[in-house]
NUMARRO-977078 format. One record per residue (C-alpha): residue number from 1; residue in one letter; z negated, y, x. Coordinates in Angstrom, 3 decimals, padded with zeros to 6 digits. Example, Ala and Ser with C-alpha at 12.3 -4.5 7.8 and 13.67 -1.06 7.14 Angstrom:
! residues 2
  num  residu        c3        c2        c1
    1       A  -007.800  -004.500   012.300
    2       S  -007.140  -001.060   013.670
//
This chain:
! residues 477
  num  residu        c3        c2        c1
    1       M  -090.116   105.635   098.457
    2       S  -089.397   102.173   098.630
    3       A  -090.320   102.217   095.290
    4       I  -092.560   104.769   095.736
    5       L  -092.315   104.161   095.071
    6       T  -093.855   101.039   093.715
    7       A  -097.594   101.884   094.121
    8       L  -100.701   102.815   093.364
    9       V  -101.822   106.744   095.099
   10       I  -105.426   106.912   096.217
   11       L  -105.729   110.458   095.384
   12       G  -108.419   113.304   096.648
   13       C  -112.043   113.137   095.832
   14       S  -112.448   116.398   094.291
   15       S  -110.316   118.811   092.273
   16       D  -107.130   119.928   092.925
   17       D  -108.331   123.274   094.192
   18       S  -111.113   122.123   096.358
   19       P  -111.860   122.481   100.305
   20       A  -110.556   119.636   102.841
   21       T  -110.884   119.580   106.442
   22       G  -107.400   120.864   107.669
   23       P  -104.193   121.667   106.169
   24       F  -103.981   119.193   103.180
   25       A  -106.438   119.376   099.877
   26       R  -105.098   115.653   099.467
   27       R  -105.329   113.284   101.877
   28       G  -104.301   109.419   101.632
   29       Y  -102.079   106.633   100.801
   30       Y  -099.116   105.245   098.620
   31       V  -099.889   101.899   098.008
   32       T  -097.875   099.066   096.184
   33       L  -100.388   097.001   094.620
   34       M  -098.200   095.039   092.352
   35       R  -095.995   093.633   095.606
   36       M  -099.501   092.530   097.174
   37       P  -100.595   089.543   094.789
   38       T  -102.710   087.680   096.746
   39       Y  -105.788   090.207   097.249
   40       D  -109.042   090.067   094.963
   41       L  -111.418   092.870   094.018
   42       A  -113.467   092.467   097.363
   43       D  -109.921   092.580   099.641
   44       W  -108.965   096.281   097.253
   45       R  -112.475   097.804   097.742
   46       R  -112.255   096.439   101.730
   47       I  -108.768   098.741   101.616
   48       V  -110.438   101.221   099.485
   49       D  -113.316   101.609   102.102
   50       G  -110.486   102.093   104.730
   51       I  -108.590   104.783   103.039
   52       R  -112.291   106.641   103.081
   53       D  -112.497   106.085   106.413
   54       D  -109.366   107.267   107.297
   55       G  -110.078   110.981   105.639
   56       G  -108.320   110.067   101.995
   57       N  -109.568   110.928   099.031
   58       T  -106.648   110.059   097.207
   59       V  -104.582   106.816   096.376
   60       L  -101.277   106.840   094.644
   61       L  -101.930   103.182   093.223
   62       W  -098.189   101.468   091.790
   63       V  -099.867   098.907   089.079
   64       G  -096.166   098.698   087.154
   65       G  -095.827   094.695   086.502
   66       A  -099.012   093.648   087.831
   67       F  -101.532   094.086   084.526
   68       R  -101.471   091.770   081.559
   69       S  -099.980   093.843   079.092
   70       A  -100.335   092.218   075.983
   71       Q  -097.600   093.665   073.930
   72       Y  -094.939   093.388   076.649
   73       P  -095.937   089.940   078.447
   74       I  -091.985   089.942   079.981
   75       T  -093.549   092.649   082.257
   76       W  -096.070   090.440   084.122
   77       R  -094.779   087.237   083.760
   78       Y  -093.338   087.234   086.989
   79       N  -096.323   088.268   088.328
   80       A  -098.272   085.575   086.818
   81       D  -100.168   084.382   090.137
   82       H  -100.902   088.266   091.039
   83       E  -104.850   088.149   091.387
   84       N  -105.204   091.269   089.073
   85       V  -102.759   089.349   086.698
   86       R  -104.888   086.645   086.429
   87       K  -108.364   088.802   087.085
   88       D  -108.022   092.222   085.746
   89       F  -110.069   094.041   088.010
   90       V  -108.336   097.573   088.845
   91       R  -110.765   099.338   086.669
   92       D  -113.753   097.976   088.418
   93       L  -111.662   099.260   091.370
   94       I  -110.787   102.751   090.018
   95       D  -114.902   102.420   090.026
   96       H  -115.168   101.609   093.461
   97       A  -112.623   104.147   094.310
   98       H  -114.406   106.964   092.875
   99       G  -118.284   106.023   094.473
  100       R  -116.497   106.554   097.634
  101       G  -115.161   110.158   096.574
  102       I  -111.345   108.599   096.307
  103       K  -109.251   109.367   093.081
  104       V  -106.605   107.222   091.582
  105       L  -103.089   107.676   090.287
  106       L  -101.629   105.080   088.653
  107       G  -097.946   104.179   089.683
  108       F  -095.169   103.339   087.680
  109       T  -090.927   103.986   087.658
  110       P  -090.023   105.013   083.695
  111       F  -086.703   102.635   082.870
  112       G  -086.438   100.849   086.030
  113       Y  -088.534   098.822   088.935
  114       D  -091.306   096.516   088.976
  115       G  -091.988   095.212   085.349
  116       V  -090.443   097.401   083.339
  117       N  -087.261   096.460   084.999
  118       Q  -087.963   092.825   083.488
  119       Y  -087.641   094.046   079.914
  120       P  -083.781   093.853   080.025
  121       L  -084.298   090.036   080.328
  122       E  -085.120   089.621   076.758
  123       H  -083.505   092.961   075.258
  124       P  -080.053   092.889   076.910
  125       E  -079.420   095.742   074.504
  126       A  -081.304   098.461   076.891
  127       R  -079.829   097.737   079.659
  128       A  -078.394   100.671   081.743
  129       M  -074.328   101.088   082.842
  130       G  -073.438   101.430   086.259
  131       K  -070.586   103.816   087.582
  132       D  -067.639   101.262   086.754
  133       G  -068.734   101.081   083.009
  134       R  -070.478   098.092   083.330
  135       P  -073.948   097.007   082.744
  136       A  -076.013   097.482   085.901
  137       A  -076.669   094.901   088.088
  138       A  -079.806   093.189   089.044
  139       F  -081.548   094.860   091.699
  140       G  -085.454   094.635   093.220
  141       I  -087.966   094.596   095.528
  142       G  -090.100   091.376   095.009
  143       C  -089.274   091.786   090.802
  144       W  -085.908   091.687   090.276
  145       G  -084.561   092.720   087.038
  146       Y  -082.586   095.488   085.325
  147       N  -082.940   099.634   085.245
  148       L  -082.998   100.459   081.436
  149       C  -081.320   102.938   079.790
  150       P  -083.074   106.188   078.521
  151       S  -080.820   107.065   076.010
  152       R  -081.556   104.130   073.777
  153       P  -084.695   104.802   071.605
  154       E  -085.906   100.848   072.177
  155       S  -086.081   102.009   075.855
  156       L  -088.052   104.916   075.346
  157       Q  -090.144   103.403   072.957
  158       F  -090.984   100.331   075.106
  159       M  -091.529   103.029   077.717
  160       L  -094.266   105.008   075.788
  161       R  -096.233   101.767   075.094
  162       Y  -096.001   100.374   078.447
  163       A  -097.487   103.383   079.884
  164       R  -099.782   104.423   077.020
  165       E  -100.923   100.540   077.471
  166       L  -101.682   100.943   081.045
  167       A  -103.334   104.799   081.184
  168       F  -105.265   104.234   077.716
  169       D  -105.583   100.540   077.144
  170       F  -106.186   099.429   080.437
  171       Y  -107.205   102.103   082.955
  172       P  -108.589   105.172   081.247
  173       N  -111.240   105.917   084.108
  174       A  -108.201   106.506   086.659
  175       D  -107.198   110.072   087.483
  176       G  -104.266   110.627   086.211
  177       L  -100.511   109.258   087.194
  178       L  -097.688   108.657   089.493
  179       I  -094.344   108.766   087.178
  180       E  -091.901   108.239   090.395
  181       S  -088.465   108.449   089.378
  182       S  -086.056   105.388   090.429
  183       D  -084.661   106.205   094.087
  184       Y  -082.019   103.336   093.519
  185       A  -080.131   103.737   090.007
  186       I  -079.684   105.974   086.918
  187       C  -077.776   105.506   083.642
  188       H  -074.130   106.351   083.775
  189       C  -073.573   105.633   079.929
  190       K  -071.757   108.897   078.292
  191       E  -075.284   109.621   077.235
  192       C  -076.622   109.730   080.114
  193       G  -074.360   110.569   083.146
  194       E  -074.889   113.841   083.935
  195       H  -077.496   114.334   081.370
  196       F  -079.389   111.495   082.779
  197       F  -082.685   113.387   083.831
  198       E  -082.540   115.135   080.707
  199       R  -082.775   111.574   078.792
  200       E  -085.610   110.667   081.193
  201       F  -088.136   113.835   080.882
  202       A  -087.942   113.103   077.430
  203       F  -090.227   110.354   078.337
  204       V  -091.738   111.988   080.766
  205       R  -092.782   115.223   078.870
  206       Q  -094.275   113.028   076.107
  207       I  -096.360   110.753   077.950
  208       S  -098.136   113.820   079.562
  209       E  -098.686   116.000   076.578
  210       E  -100.917   112.445   075.015
  211       L  -102.351   111.868   078.702
  212       W  -103.596   116.130   078.898
  213       A  -104.578   115.446   075.066
  214       R  -107.389   112.818   076.086
  215       K  -107.638   114.647   079.548
  216       P  -107.041   117.623   080.261
  217       D  -107.874   117.692   083.799
  218       A  -105.734   114.812   084.445
  219       T  -103.554   114.641   087.599
  220       I  -099.579   114.102   086.590
  221       V  -097.204   114.035   090.055
  222       V  -093.420   113.845   088.539
  223       F  -090.256   114.485   091.040
  224       P  -088.384   117.613   091.002
  225       H  -085.363   116.004   089.427
  226       Y  -086.126   117.585   085.872
  227       F  -086.379   121.453   086.851
  228       S  -084.759   121.946   089.991
  229       G  -080.869   121.612   089.375
  230       A  -080.454   120.458   092.762
  231       Q  -078.099   117.666   093.631
  232       V  -080.304   114.655   093.758
  233       P  -079.568   112.730   096.784
  234       G  -077.704   109.300   096.280
  235       F  -076.796   109.689   092.671
  236       G  -073.988   112.203   092.680
  237       V  -075.508   114.071   089.501
  238       R  -077.570   117.388   089.788
  239       A  -081.208   117.326   088.355
  240       A  -081.900   118.732   085.001
  241       R  -083.067   122.481   084.825
  242       L  -085.634   122.081   082.675
  243       P  -088.982   124.222   081.386
  244       F  -091.748   123.495   084.362
  245       D  -095.466   122.978   083.170
  246       P  -097.348   124.051   086.177
  247       R  -099.913   121.392   085.123
  248       W  -097.733   119.014   086.941
  249       S  -098.133   118.259   090.398
  250       L  -094.826   117.155   092.625
  251       V  -093.847   114.862   094.882
  252       F  -091.097   114.936   097.369
  253       T  -089.421   112.502   099.902
  254       P  -087.236   112.458   102.611
  255       H  -084.718   109.936   100.843
  256       S  -084.626   111.032   097.506
  257       A  -086.657   114.408   096.386
  258       N  -085.612   117.189   098.389
  259       P  -088.429   119.829   098.811
  260       E  -088.451   122.639   096.684
  261       P  -090.241   125.717   098.144
  262       A  -089.844   127.704   094.849
  263       L  -091.218   124.556   092.844
  264       I  -093.962   124.076   095.203
  265       K  -095.408   127.663   094.816
  266       R  -095.488   127.062   090.948
  267       A  -096.809   123.088   091.209
  268       R  -100.862   122.218   090.425
  269       S  -100.340   120.401   093.890
  270       S  -097.491   118.987   095.710
  271       L  -097.475   116.093   097.876
  272       W  -095.194   114.878   101.023
  273       W  -094.430   111.063   101.406
  274       D  -092.894   109.324   103.849
  275       D  -093.097   105.674   105.256
  276       S  -094.655   106.330   108.684
  277       P  -097.825   104.356   108.477
  278       S  -096.058   101.078   107.296
  279       L  -092.763   100.840   109.116
  280       R  -093.081   103.321   112.207
  281       R  -095.189   104.641   115.105
  282       P  -098.111   107.220   115.918
  283       R  -095.655   109.920   116.786
  284       D  -093.729   109.980   113.377
  285       I  -097.073   110.176   111.619
  286       A  -097.643   113.305   113.791
  287       A  -094.129   114.397   112.670
  288       G  -094.902   113.739   108.897
  289       A  -097.981   116.136   109.088
  290       R  -096.069   118.406   110.779
  291       K  -093.594   118.519   108.223
  292       A  -096.048   118.462   105.258
  293       R  -097.927   121.369   106.472
  294       D  -094.636   123.217   107.099
  295       L  -093.491   122.657   103.767
  296       G  -096.608   124.348   102.683
  297       V  -097.507   121.181   100.519
  298       T  -101.284   120.372   099.280
  299       G  -101.156   116.849   100.533
  300       Y  -100.059   114.451   102.664
  301       V  -100.075   110.837   101.231
  302       P  -097.407   108.862   102.865
  303       S  -096.756   105.126   102.591
  304       L  -099.169   102.159   103.387
  305       E  -097.660   098.920   102.152
  306       A  -097.983   095.378   103.133
  307       F  -095.824   093.260   100.675
  308       T  -097.382   089.677   100.087
  309       Y  -095.015   087.991   096.950
  310       V  -092.784   084.757   097.209
  311       A  -089.137   086.356   097.334
  312       T  -087.004   084.722   094.443
  313       E  -083.840   086.545   095.882
  314       A  -082.083   087.302   098.908
  315       E  -084.356   090.606   099.695
  316       E  -082.291   093.035   101.505
  317       G  -078.785   090.394   101.391
  318       Q  -080.853   088.393   103.847
  319       P  -080.929   084.864   102.156
  320       W  -083.389   083.235   104.884
  321       L  -086.023   085.575   103.184
  322       K  -085.670   083.902   099.909
  323       G  -088.265   081.331   099.019
  324       K  -090.993   082.379   101.687
  325       R  -093.937   084.449   101.144
  326       Q  -093.513   088.040   102.633
  327       V  -095.479   088.520   105.841
  328       P  -097.650   091.769   105.487
  329       L  -097.090   094.228   108.310
  330       G  -095.235   091.491   110.077
  331       F  -098.634   089.568   111.144
  332       G  -097.772   086.186   110.689
  333       W  -101.311   085.310   111.787
  334       L  -103.000   086.252   108.768
  335       R  -103.752   083.500   105.574
  336       P  -101.943   084.492   102.403
  337       G  -105.283   086.566   101.347
  338       D  -106.062   088.243   104.157
  339       E  -105.226   092.059   103.977
  340       P  -103.735   093.673   107.066
  341       F  -104.970   097.227   107.100
  342       D  -107.858   096.008   110.204
  343       E  -105.780   094.359   112.459
  344       L  -105.331   096.333   115.732
  345       P  -101.456   097.237   115.454
  346       M  -102.550   098.737   112.315
  347       R  -105.221   100.587   113.445
  348       V  -103.009   102.555   115.922
  349       N  -101.411   104.154   112.937
  350       R  -104.257   104.432   110.624
  351       V  -106.394   106.732   113.508
  352       A  -102.764   108.700   113.905
  353       Y  -102.922   108.860   110.533
  354       R  -106.581   110.362   110.094
  355       E  -106.264   112.778   113.456
  356       F  -102.891   113.935   112.699
  357       S  -103.436   114.903   108.531
  358       R  -106.674   116.463   110.056
  359       N  -104.567   118.590   112.838
  360       P  -101.183   118.310   112.788
  361       D  -100.709   120.146   116.132
  362       L  -103.425   117.718   118.085
  363       P  -101.793   117.448   121.333
  364       F  -100.487   113.671   121.091
  365       E  -102.860   113.411   124.777
  366       A  -105.665   114.317   122.862
  367       Y  -105.063   111.070   120.161
  368       R  -104.360   108.780   122.699
  369       E  -108.035   109.901   123.983
  370       I  -109.707   109.143   120.690
  371       L  -107.881   105.926   120.380
  372       G  -108.904   104.751   123.214
  373       R  -112.608   105.570   122.590
  374       E  -111.962   103.730   118.802
  375       L  -110.201   100.391   120.176
  376       F  -111.915   100.161   123.508
  377       G  -115.232   101.831   123.318
  378       A  -116.509   102.999   127.187
  379       S  -114.393   100.434   128.930
  380       S  -110.989   102.313   127.473
  381       T  -108.880   103.161   130.154
  382       A  -105.093   104.652   129.937
  383       Q  -103.769   101.454   130.422
  384       A  -105.314   099.735   127.845
  385       V  -104.548   102.094   125.488
  386       D  -100.452   102.256   126.849
  387       D  -100.977   098.672   126.129
  388       A  -101.887   098.755   122.313
  389       L  -099.149   101.758   121.756
  390       E  -096.852   099.120   123.120
  391       L  -098.177   096.132   120.878
  392       Q  -097.866   098.869   117.585
  393       A  -094.216   099.069   118.557
  394       I  -093.634   095.593   119.158
  395       F  -094.278   095.496   115.153
  396       S  -092.712   098.312   113.898
  397       T  -089.502   098.146   115.753
  398       E  -086.674   097.179   113.333
  399       R  -089.084   096.436   110.701
  400       T  -088.199   096.817   107.220
  401       W  -089.880   096.461   103.980
  402       S  -088.811   092.860   103.710
  403       Q  -088.001   092.149   107.016
  404       P  -090.947   091.516   109.803
  405       S  -089.840   093.049   113.755
  406       P  -087.192   090.395   115.398
  407       L  -089.833   090.797   118.211
  408       A  -092.130   088.634   115.754
  409       S  -090.069   086.530   114.044
  410       P  -087.434   084.575   115.829
  411       D  -086.007   083.699   112.512
  412       R  -084.654   087.016   111.565
  413       V  -083.161   086.675   115.051
  414       R  -081.616   083.410   114.185
  415       A  -080.301   085.055   110.851
  416       M  -078.747   088.185   112.994
  417       K  -076.973   085.545   115.436
  418       E  -075.568   083.819   112.593
  419       R  -074.225   087.237   110.832
  420       G  -072.739   088.442   113.883
  421       E  -075.519   091.167   114.401
  422       L  -076.876   090.202   117.419
  423       S  -075.273   092.111   120.541
  424       A  -075.874   091.723   124.155
  425       R  -077.686   094.665   123.951
  426       K  -080.144   093.984   121.369
  427       Q  -080.547   090.261   123.597
  428       A  -081.351   092.513   126.732
  429       D  -083.803   094.470   124.609
  430       Y  -085.333   091.949   123.327
  431       R  -086.107   089.999   126.271
  432       A  -087.356   093.205   128.127
  433       A  -089.995   093.665   125.330
  434       L  -091.264   090.174   125.639
  435       G  -091.349   091.005   129.194
  436       R  -093.737   093.566   128.724
  437       L  -095.590   091.337   126.023
  438       R  -096.342   089.321   129.095
  439       A  -097.393   091.507   130.978
  440       I  -099.754   092.913   128.456
  441       E  -101.444   089.392   127.497
  442       R  -101.940   088.854   131.510
  443       R  -104.277   092.013   131.939
  444       H  -106.394   091.279   128.806
  445       R  -106.864   087.577   129.902
  446       E  -110.420   088.455   130.692
  447       P  -111.229   091.273   128.065
  448       R  -113.921   094.017   128.753
  449       S  -114.058   094.637   124.579
  450       P  -113.020   093.257   121.673
  451       G  -110.315   095.558   121.873
  452       E  -108.727   093.848   124.832
  453       R  -109.032   090.760   123.154
  454       E  -107.269   091.344   120.312
  455       L  -104.540   092.893   122.362
  456       A  -104.327   089.587   124.135
  457       R  -104.870   087.186   120.854
  458       I  -101.940   089.100   119.202
  459       A  -099.565   089.299   122.305
  460       R  -100.302   085.706   122.851
  461       W  -099.317   084.725   119.204
  462       V  -096.459   086.774   119.528
  463       L  -095.307   085.005   122.841
  464       D  -095.945   081.357   121.194
  465       R  -093.264   082.254   119.010
  466       W  -090.928   081.829   121.308
  467       D  -090.440   078.623   121.963
  468       K  -087.256   077.391   124.266
  469       E  -084.773   077.047   121.519
  470       A  -085.818   080.777   120.222
  471       L  -085.904   082.043   123.753
  472       G  -082.278   080.714   123.742
  473       L  -081.472   082.607   121.380
  474       L  -082.069   086.403   123.925
  475       G  -079.683   084.027   126.233
  476       E  -082.711   082.837   128.409
  477       P  -082.466   079.464   129.852
//
């Protein structure tokens, strides 16, 4: 989970075993609040309202690094301009979510990622070791720092104090925690190594017991790495085989936490996460819903992430991003404080999530009909729906967590050319896509609905990025 995991998870409106329309008792999204510093409480209330509109009853809200810790100011200093650091509002946001029938799980990563990875800047002795026997290299998404060694007593003490402050002092009205195990690095010191997940589990076990003692019905979502004994993707070590408490809920992901059918049956609840609403297309969302249904999990809570931080490093190895504010979902017409989830290309994906999470077997043609009614009303046509899907595809083409689609960013194409990555095939594909976009803009110059007006406006915005010099990058005269 791109720091799936790095996020706020907004979870279900009722108890874990409550009935829900469709196969999933839990529906909602994984949201990385800490990487969205420009949005205030009013913006977040609108986001939560939209989640409810999408049939959501749960939010995984990643807040590590985005609250004003009194004990550890280093954890938020990098994020001092974040609206929640400046005017702490998440407790009010949780109350608003509860009023809309949504549960909120507070997300963070033990011993790594946003906020936590700043601790070694002041305490280098807590820094994890890499496979080469040297201190771990810096890493991050927006927040760059170092993962910690869980075998060191000071690391465990820090994690416990930080998590207690988050859950008990700042946001005791939350419904539980998402404890997202790192997907990018572990510690390879002699005390950790093959036993890393046993060491990490000491923290997971203790903070879980402390939260359940205060709030017995709290939902605590953890990864299967402490219980399955299976190979952990990307790390070259096996998961631990420790006792599983059925009060825990589990989350599984395509890239870092393989599904474990036996554990799914024992868990209080279970979630499937993927990146399809944030990065992909409606057919991918439909496939994610079918995957979750076939796994037998009780919830489908994919990513809804849109970053707005200013990059201080070369994110994803791209120097051209350094010093620039992230463009949420590539929607460059938005001002920094404008949330992107109601824009037409994202509405295409949100309708897909709402409909396919209710019915994973919904025929795609039926989804198209629903989408047409919602975007274009009585004037909907098959062509207009095709154009909406094409526009959404323009923005999802090759988009990454940190880089907008090349079709919406000549700067990215320029960087690709400088790195020798702009092949003749890519040039031709991009030229063809821009040709389709010109046709969309022409078709909707005299719109019959607000939806068609939006199609024309956004198509025009993209085309306006491509001046003569930029088109030259694609081999156009």
